[in-house]
C-alpha positions as CSV (number, residue, x, y, z in Angstrom):
1,X,105.1,102.4,88.8
2,X,105.7,104.5,91.9
3,X,108.4,105.1,94.5
4,X,107.1,102.7,97.1
5,X,105.3,100.2,94.9
6,X,107.3,98.4,92.2
7,X,105.6,97.0,89.2
8,X,106.7,93.5,90.3
9,X,105.0,93.9,93.7
10,X,101.8,95.3,92.1
11,X,101.7,92.4,89.6
12,X,102.2,89.8,92.4
13,X,99.4,91.3,94.5
14,X,97.0,91.5,91.4
15,X,97.6,87.8,90.9
16,X,96.9,87.0,94.6
17,X,93.7,89.0,94.7
18,X,92.5,87.5,91.4
19,X,93.0,84.1,93.0
20,X,90.7,85.1,95.9
21,X,93.2,86.2,98.5
22,X,91.5,87.6,101.7
23,X,88.1,87.6,100.0
24,X,86.5,85.3,102.7
25,X,88.7,86.1,105.6
26,X,87.4,88.0,108.7
27,X,89.1,91.2,110.0
28,X,92.2,90.7,112.1
29,X,91.7,91.0,115.9
30,X,94.1,94.0,115.7
31,X,91.2,96.0,114.1
32,X,89.5,96.1,117.5
33,X,92.6,97.6,119.1
34,X,92.7,100.3,116.4
35,X,89.0,101.2,116.9
36,X,89.5,101.3,120.7
37,X,92.5,103.5,120.4
38,X,90.7,105.8,118.0
39,X,87.7,106.0,120.3
40,X,89.9,106.8,123.3
41,X,91.5,109.7,121.5
42,X,88.3,111.1,120.0
43,X,89.1,110.1,116.5
44,X,86.0,108.2,115.5
45,X,84.3,110.0,112.7
46,X,87.6,111.7,111.7
47,X,89.5,111.4,108.4
48,X,92.3,108.9,108.0
49,X,94.3,106.8,105.5
50,X,94.7,103.0,105.3
51,X,97.9,102.2,103.3
52,X,97.6,98.9,101.6
53,X,93.9,98.5,102.2
54,X,93.6,95.6,99.8
55,X,90.2,94.3,98.9
56,X,88.6,95.4,102.2
57,X,89.2,92.6,104.8
58,X,90.1,95.1,107.5
59,X,89.2,98.4,105.8
60,X,85.5,97.7,105.8
61,X,85.4,96.8,109.4
62,X,87.2,100.0,110.3
63,X,84.9,102.1,108.3
64,X,81.9,100.4,109.8
65,X,83.3,101.3,113.2
66,X,83.2,105.0,112.3
67,X,86.6,105.8,110.7
68,X,86.4,107.7,107.5
69,X,89.4,106.2,105.7
70,X,91.0,106.9,102.3
71,X,91.9,103.4,101.0
72,X,95.3,103.3,99.3
73,X,96.7,100.3,97.4
74,X,99.2,99.5,94.6
75,X,96.9,96.6,93.4
76,X,94.3,97.8,91.0
77,X,92.6,94.4,91.2
78,X,92.2,94.8,95.0
79,X,90.6,98.2,94.7
80,X,88.2,96.9,92.0
81,X,87.1,94.2,94.3
82,X,86.8,96.6,97.2
83,X,84.7,99.0,95.1
84,X,82.4,96.1,94.2
85,X,81.9,95.3,97.8
86,X,81.4,98.9,98.9
87,X,80.5,101.1,96.0
88,X,79.7,104.0,98.3
89,X,83.4,104.1,99.2
90,X,84.6,104.2,95.6
91,X,85.5,108.0,95.7
92,X,87.7,107.3,98.8
93,X,89.9,104.7,97.0
94,X,93.2,105.6,95.5
95,X,95.4,103.5,93.3
96,X,99.1,103.9,94.0
97,X,101.5,104.3,96.9
98,X,102.0,107.2,99.2
99,X,103.1,109.5,96.3
100,X,99.5,109.2,95.0
101,X,98.2,111.2,98.0
102,X,97.9,115.0,97.8
103,X,101.1,116.8,98.6
104,X,101.3,117.8,102.2
105,X,98.1,115.9,103.1
106,X,98.0,114.9,106.8
107,X,95.6,112.7,108.7
108,X,94.8,112.1,112.4
109,X,94.9,108.3,111.7
110,X,97.4,106.4,109.5
111,X,97.1,102.6,109.2
112,X,99.4,100.1,107.6
113,X,98.8,96.4,108.0
114,X,101.2,94.0,106.5
115,X,102.5,96.6,104.0
116,X,105.6,98.2,105.3
117,X,107.8,95.1,105.1
118,X,108.1,95.2,101.3
119,X,111.6,95.9,100.1
120,X,114.9,95.7,101.9
121,X,115.6,97.3,105.3
122,X,116.3,100.8,103.9
123,X,113.2,100.7,101.7
124,X,111.0,99.5,104.5
125,X,112.3,102.2,106.9
126,X,111.8,104.9,104.2
127,X,108.3,103.8,103.6
128,X,107.4,104.1,107.3
129,X,109.1,107.5,107.5
130,X,107.1,108.7,104.4
131,X,103.9,107.5,106.1
132,X,104.8,109.2,109.3
133,X,105.0,112.5,107.4
134,X,101.3,112.2,106.6
135,X,100.4,111.9,110.3
136,X,99.1,114.9,112.2
137,X,100.7,115.8,115.6
138,X,98.8,113.9,118.2
139,X,97.6,111.4,115.6
140,X,97.7,107.6,115.8
141,X,100.0,105.5,113.6
142,X,98.8,101.8,113.6
143,X,101.0,99.2,112.1
144,X,101.4,95.4,111.7
145,X,104.7,94.2,110.1
146,X,106.7,91.0,109.7
147,X,108.7,90.1,112.7
148,X,111.9,88.1,113.3
149,X,111.0,84.6,114.5
150,X,108.8,83.9,111.5
151,X,109.3,80.4,110.1
152,X,109.9,81.1,106.4
153,X,107.9,78.7,104.3
154,X,109.3,79.2,100.8
155,X,112.8,79.0,99.3
156,X,114.6,82.2,99.7
157,X,118.0,83.9,100.0
158,X,118.8,86.1,103.0
159,X,120.2,89.2,101.4
160,X,120.9,91.2,104.6
161,X,121.1,90.9,108.4
162,X,121.5,93.6,110.9
163,X,123.1,93.6,114.3
164,X,119.7,94.2,115.9
165,X,118.3,90.9,114.4
166,X,116.3,92.3,111.6
167,X,116.8,90.7,108.2
168,X,115.6,90.8,104.6
169,X,115.0,87.9,102.2
170,X,114.6,87.6,98.5
171,X,112.0,84.9,97.8
172,X,112.9,82.3,95.2
173,X,109.5,80.6,95.2
174,X,105.9,81.1,96.4
175,X,103.5,84.1,95.8
176,X,106.3,86.6,96.5
177,X,109.0,85.0,94.3
178,X,111.4,87.6,93.1
179,X,110.5,90.1,95.8
180,X,112.5,91.4,98.7
181,X,110.7,91.2,102.1
182,X,111.9,92.6,105.4
183,X,111.5,91.1,108.9
184,X,111.7,93.6,111.7
185,X,113.4,93.4,115.1
186,X,111.5,95.2,117.9
187,X,114.4,97.6,118.4
188,X,113.9,98.8,114.8
189,X,110.4,100.0,115.7
190,X,111.8,101.8,118.8
191,X,114.3,103.7,116.6
192,X,111.7,104.5,113.9
193,X,109.1,105.9,116.3
194,X,111.5,107.6,118.7
195,X,109.6,109.9,121.1
196,X,106.2,108.9,119.9
197,X,104.1,107.3,122.7
198,X,103.2,103.6,122.3
199,X,99.5,103.5,122.9
200,X,99.7,99.7,122.2
201,X,103.3,98.6,122.8
202,X,104.8,96.3,120.2
203,X,103.6,92.8,120.7
204,X,104.0,89.6,118.7
205,X,101.0,88.1,117.0
206,X,101.7,84.5,115.7
207,X,99.6,82.9,113.0
208,X,100.0,79.2,112.5
209,X,99.6,78.0,108.9
210,X,97.4,75.2,107.9
211,X,98.5,72.4,108.3
212,X,100.5,73.4,111.4
213,X,103.6,71.6,110.0
214,X,104.0,74.6,107.6
215,X,105.1,76.7,110.6
216,X,104.1,80.1,111.9
217,X,104.2,83.7,110.7
218,X,105.1,86.3,113.3
219,X,104.0,89.9,113.2
220,X,104.6,93.0,115.3
221,X,101.5,94.9,116.1
222,X,101.7,98.4,117.6
223,X,99.9,101.8,117.8
224,X,101.9,105.0,118.4
225,X,100.7,108.5,119.1
226,X,102.7,111.1,117.4
227,X,104.4,113.7,119.6
228,X,102.7,117.0,119.6
């Protein structure tokens, strides 16, 4: 399909969205932090891009708060559902990955929630770096990614481990069967964002599955301001 979105990943997410994934779920609490940071830096009403916007769970809340976001996703099914929910946003929705954005396009706000963990370590880092290239100096980069400490629910093989604790699995079962998924160590984020200021320092958000015996899913949440 495209450089950052394999056909297998797009197909897996099409199946998930067709089955009703996220349709009835409220926005993540992290959305409020993004809005607060955008407001504090005078970015409400400005342009932005939401990478992996899905069918609108968080996207619609961010737009309602005043962010004018391009919605980008590799799942055509997700974008169809989003356009049905908000037809006035249809012209702002783009099917594909970062390579589908105009060459050289930059934005004062870049958002990626639960999207940069797809692929192995190198692919995940490359995806973040490519997204950073679309951020204007002084702009905000808002991300939420898989964290080490997650209790893995489905059968998998660990295909790589790094000295900093980050690791990648290839799922053998579950909705991501056949896909590689990376779990970040906090130090990975420090390296990736270097001199950028942490407006919201990386913090762990843990979500318990239902029933609780299925374990918890840990994510890093952080917002960085790109050096000027």
